[in-house]
N, C-alpha and C positions, 0 to 999 in steps of 0.2 A: 504494500500500500504506500502511496505517496503521502507526504505531510499535508498536502492540500486536499481539502474535502470537496468532492464533486457530488452534486445531486444527480439523480438518474437523468433528468432533462439536460443538465449541463454536459454530462457524459455523452448523451445522445448527440448533442450539437457538436461536441469535440470529435467524436468518432465520425460523424457525417463529413466534417471538414477533412479528416484524414482519408476517408474513403474517396473523397473527390480527388485528392492527389493520387491515390492508388490507381484509379481507373482512367484518369484524364488522358494518359498517353496510350490508352487502349491495350496495354500490356500489363497484366497483373502477375507479379512474381511472388514466389513463396516467401521471400524475405519481406516484401511489403505487407503481405497478409499477416505474417508473424509479428511484425512491428505494430500493426493495428490491434491484434489480439493481446499483445503485451501491454499496450496502453490501457485497454479495457481491464485486464486482469489486475493491474496495479491500482485501479480505482474502484473495483467492483465490490458490491456488498451482497452477500449470499441471499439476503431477503428479497433481492430483486429478481431472483430466479436464475435461469441459465444464461451465462455470458455468451455461449456459442449461439443460442437462439437469438439473443440480442444482436450479435454481430450479423447473423444471417438476415434478420429483418431489416437492419439498416443498410445492408448491402443491396437488398432488393430496391429500397428507396433511392439509393444513389444511382442505380442503373436507370431508373425512371427519370431522375433529375437530369442526367446527362444524355438522354435519348435525342432530344431535339437541340442540336448545336446552336441554332439561330437564337434561341432564347437563353442559352447558357450564361452569357454575360449579365443579362437582366436578373436571372436567378441567383447568380453569384453575388451580385450587389445586395440583394435582399439578405442572403446568407451572411455576408460580411457585416451588415448592419445589426443582424441578430446577435452575432458573436460579439461585436463591439459593445452592445448594450446589455448583454446577459452575463458574460464572464468577467471575473475579477482580473486585475492586472496580472496577478500570479498565474491564474488559469490561462490567460492569453499568452503569456510567456511559455507555459508548458505546451499549449496548443501549437504555437509556432515551432518549438523544438520538435514536437511530434510530427508535424507535416514535413519538416525538413528531413527528419529521420526516414520517413516513408520514401520521400523522393530519392534519398541517398541509398536506400536499402538494396537496390539492384545495381549499385555502383555506377549509375548513369542518370544524370538529371536531364530529363527530356525538356525541350523548350516549353511545352505546355505546362509542365510542373513548375518550372522556373517562373513563368508568367503569373501563375496563380499565387505562388509564394510571394512574389513582389506585390501583388494586389493585397494580400493579407498584411504584409508589413506596412503598406501605406494606410490601409483602413484602420489598423490597430496602432498607428503612429509609432512603429517600432523600428525605424531606420530604413 
């Protein structure tokens, strides 16, 4: 467990952001998947049920989110605003580290991953 406490909804939001990085280059690696699952495991509370079911459910949502590329920027802007207004500064830092770890998990940062990470940095005013 991390020292920072995340509610289930905050974790859902954080995982969703991580999954966006995982799928945006259309190539999901085992390393990226394991990074997402480790993020959940470190913040999970047993009373929430199955962490794997949670991961699978959010993965289905991210597939729908990224299906229509034309509206992805619009959806991303809404997501960034939600992150900005929902998470604490410490959680935002953890989230940014998490999505960078996912992008680096396969030892190659795709241009799409880099572009989204830059949008996160700007939206969260983190450099």
